[in-house]
C-alpha positions as CSV (number, residue, x, y, z in Angstrom):
1,X,20.0,27.3,-12.0
2,X,17.1,26.4,-13.4
3,X,14.8,29.0,-13.7
4,X,10.9,28.8,-13.1
5,X,9.0,30.4,-16.5
6,X,5.6,29.1,-16.2
7,X,3.4,28.9,-13.0
8,X,0.1,27.9,-13.1
9,X,-3.1,28.1,-10.7
10,X,-2.6,24.2,-9.8
11,X,0.8,25.2,-9.0
12,X,0.0,28.5,-7.1
13,X,-2.7,26.3,-5.1
14,X,0.0,23.6,-4.4
15,X,2.9,25.8,-3.0
16,X,1.2,28.8,-2.3
17,X,3.3,31.6,-4.6
18,X,1.5,33.7,-7.0
19,X,3.4,33.9,-10.4
20,X,4.3,37.6,-9.7
21,X,6.1,36.3,-6.8
22,X,8.4,32.5,-8.2
23,X,8.4,33.6,-12.1
24,X,12.4,34.0,-12.5
25,X,13.7,32.0,-9.3
26,X,15.5,29.1,-8.9
27,X,13.1,25.9,-9.2
28,X,15.2,24.5,-6.5
29,X,13.6,27.2,-3.6
30,X,10.6,23.9,-3.8
31,X,12.7,21.3,-2.2
32,X,13.6,21.1,1.5
33,X,16.9,22.7,2.4
34,X,17.9,19.5,3.5
35,X,17.4,17.9,-0.5
36,X,18.9,21.5,-1.5
37,X,22.0,21.2,0.8
38,X,22.8,17.4,0.0
39,X,22.1,17.8,-4.1
40,X,19.0,15.9,-4.5
41,X,17.2,17.7,-6.3
42,X,20.7,19.1,-8.9
43,X,20.7,15.4,-9.2
44,X,16.8,15.0,-9.9
45,X,18.1,17.8,-12.9
46,X,21.1,15.8,-14.4
47,X,19.0,12.5,-14.5
48,X,16.1,13.6,-16.5
49,X,18.5,15.8,-19.0
50,X,20.5,12.5,-19.2
51,X,17.5,10.3,-19.1
52,X,14.8,12.3,-20.9
53,X,12.8,12.4,-17.7
54,X,12.7,12.0,-14.1
55,X,10.0,10.4,-11.8
56,X,10.4,10.5,-7.5
57,X,8.5,11.6,-4.6
58,X,10.1,13.5,-1.8
59,X,9.2,16.4,0.7
60,X,8.0,19.5,-1.3
61,X,8.4,22.8,0.2
62,X,5.2,25.7,0.8
63,X,5.8,29.2,0.4
64,X,5.2,29.6,4.1
65,X,7.9,26.8,5.1
66,X,5.1,24.0,5.5
67,X,5.8,21.2,3.8
68,X,3.9,18.4,1.6
69,X,4.8,14.7,0.2
70,X,4.5,15.4,-3.5
71,X,5.2,12.8,-6.3
72,X,6.0,14.1,-9.8
73,X,7.8,13.8,-13.6
74,X,10.6,16.1,-14.3
75,X,11.0,16.0,-17.8
76,X,13.7,17.4,-20.1
77,X,12.4,19.6,-23.0
78,X,14.5,20.1,-26.6
79,X,14.6,22.1,-29.5
80,X,13.8,21.2,-32.7
81,X,17.7,20.8,-33.6
82,X,17.2,18.5,-30.2
83,X,19.2,20.9,-27.8
84,X,17.9,20.9,-24.6
85,X,15.9,23.8,-23.8
86,X,14.3,23.4,-20.3
87,X,12.2,21.2,-17.9
88,X,8.3,20.5,-17.5
89,X,7.5,19.7,-14.0
90,X,4.2,17.7,-13.1
91,X,4.1,17.7,-9.2
92,X,0.8,16.2,-7.2
93,X,0.6,16.3,-3.5
94,X,0.3,12.5,-2.3
95,X,0.4,13.0,1.2
96,X,-2.9,12.0,2.5
97,X,-2.0,8.7,0.5
98,X,1.4,8.3,1.7
99,X,-0.4,9.1,5.3
100,X,-3.2,5.9,4.5
101,X,-0.4,4.0,3.6
102,X,1.9,4.7,6.8
103,X,-1.0,4.0,8.8
104,X,-1.7,0.7,6.9
105,X,2.3,-0.3,8.0
106,X,1.5,0.5,11.3
107,X,-1.6,-1.8,11.8
108,X,0.2,-4.3,10.0
109,X,2.8,-3.9,12.4
110,X,0.8,-4.5,15.6
111,X,-1.2,-7.4,13.9
112,X,2.4,-9.4,13.3
113,X,3.1,-8.9,16.7
114,X,0.2,-9.8,18.4
115,X,0.1,-12.8,16.3
116,X,3.5,-13.6,17.4
117,X,3.2,-12.9,21.2
118,X,-0.5,-14.6,21.1
119,X,-0.2,-17.8,18.6
120,X,-2.9,-16.2,16.1
121,X,-2.3,-16.2,13.1
122,X,-3.6,-13.9,9.9
123,X,-4.3,-13.7,6.3
124,X,-5.0,-10.9,4.0
125,X,-7.5,-12.4,1.1
126,X,-7.6,-10.9,-2.4
127,X,-11.5,-11.7,-3.5
128,X,-10.8,-10.3,-7.0
129,X,-8.1,-12.9,-7.7
130,X,-9.4,-15.2,-5.0
131,X,-5.9,-16.0,-3.7
132,X,-4.7,-15.2,0.2
133,X,-1.6,-14.2,1.7
134,X,-1.3,-16.3,5.2
135,X,1.1,-15.6,8.3
136,X,3.9,-17.4,9.3
137,X,2.0,-18.4,12.3
138,X,-1.5,-19.6,9.9
139,X,0.9,-21.9,7.8
140,X,2.3,-23.7,11.4
141,X,-1.2,-24.2,12.2
142,X,-2.7,-25.9,9.3
143,X,0.7,-27.6,8.7
144,X,0.9,-26.4,5.1
145,X,4.3,-26.0,3.4
146,X,5.5,-21.9,3.4
147,X,5.7,-22.1,-0.4
148,X,2.2,-23.3,-0.8
149,X,-0.1,-21.3,-3.0
150,X,-3.3,-20.2,-0.9
151,X,-6.5,-20.1,-3.1
152,X,-10.0,-20.3,-2.3
153,X,-10.2,-23.7,-3.2
154,X,-7.1,-25.2,-1.1
155,X,-8.5,-23.3,1.7
156,X,-12.2,-25.0,1.2
157,X,-10.4,-28.4,1.0
158,X,-8.8,-27.9,4.4
159,X,-12.3,-27.4,6.1
160,X,-14.1,-30.4,7.8
161,X,-17.0,-31.4,4.9
162,X,-19.8,-30.9,7.6
163,X,-18.5,-26.8,7.4
164,X,-17.9,-26.0,3.7
165,X,-21.2,-25.2,2.8
166,X,-21.0,-22.7,6.0
167,X,-17.7,-21.5,4.7
168,X,-19.0,-20.9,1.5
169,X,-22.1,-18.7,2.6
170,X,-19.9,-16.9,5.0
171,X,-17.8,-15.8,1.5
172,X,-20.5,-15.0,-0.3
173,X,-22.1,-12.8,2.6
174,X,-19.2,-11.3,3.1
175,X,-18.4,-10.0,-0.4
176,X,-22.4,-9.4,-1.4
177,X,-22.6,-5.6,-1.6
178,X,-24.6,-4.3,1.6
179,X,-24.2,-7.9,3.3
180,X,-22.6,-7.8,7.2
181,X,-19.4,-6.2,7.4
182,X,-18.1,-8.3,9.9
183,X,-18.6,-11.8,10.3
184,X,-17.2,-14.2,13.5
185,X,-17.7,-17.5,12.2
186,X,-16.1,-21.1,13.6
187,X,-15.0,-23.8,11.0
188,X,-13.2,-26.9,11.7
189,X,-9.9,-28.0,9.9
190,X,-8.5,-31.4,9.7
191,X,-4.6,-30.7,9.7
192,X,-3.8,-34.5,11.3
193,X,-5.6,-37.7,10.7
194,X,-4.1,-38.7,14.4
195,X,-5.2,-35.8,16.2
196,X,-8.6,-35.2,14.8
197,X,-8.5,-31.3,13.4
198,X,-9.0,-28.0,15.1
199,X,-11.7,-25.2,15.3
200,X,-10.8,-22.3,13.6
201,X,-12.4,-19.1,15.2
202,X,-12.0,-15.3,13.0
203,X,-13.5,-12.5,11.9
204,X,-14.1,-11.6,8.5
205,X,-14.6,-8.1,6.8
206,X,-16.0,-7.0,3.7
207,X,-13.1,-4.7,3.0
208,X,-11.4,-5.5,-1.1
209,X,-9.0,-7.6,1.0
210,X,-10.9,-9.2,3.8
211,X,-8.7,-9.7,6.3
212,X,-8.8,-12.3,9.4
213,X,-7.3,-13.0,12.4
214,X,-7.4,-16.7,14.1
215,X,-7.1,-19.2,16.6
216,X,-6.6,-22.8,16.0
217,X,-7.7,-24.8,19.3
218,X,-7.3,-28.7,18.9
219,X,-10.7,-30.7,19.2
220,X,-10.3,-33.8,20.8
């Protein structure tokens, strides 16, 4: 039964209601019908009153019936006697962020399927932390235990000594501001003394996290 008593311009832009149309109406109308029927909005208010605040991300409904993915915080308000008097609600539109995250997840899923189907390996490299996350295929390719912490130094130690300078040059060029965005490379990795080693073919991207897809071809 929470009624809206204050409505600013930011809320008007998000939801499409002008102040005269929304003041005095239930805050529950800003959620989707599905969430209202499921009692989700009532549950959020109860939790906020009991805990002092409640954070969530869910679909919000505009005046024209369209929706956006909103993230926000509900804060319980009390008077000087400690009595509950209402709620303050802050909501932001996270639709674009959610869409971008979804596209990244889809891309990562396609990459994993491609790696599994072709025998390629992949890794994400955090340039600031100088740490990498390898795919299972790459661990197998390099014959490195899956619980190994992957660092730039470890990667360099796996390289053939003659290729280490080229690797460093590729790395520096990738992270250099204004440098080449894409690097196709080939490095030799020594992973088995009996078999000799393999050549790694791949691509480096000058993103905050450099992403590479590689193939290991055994050398005679």
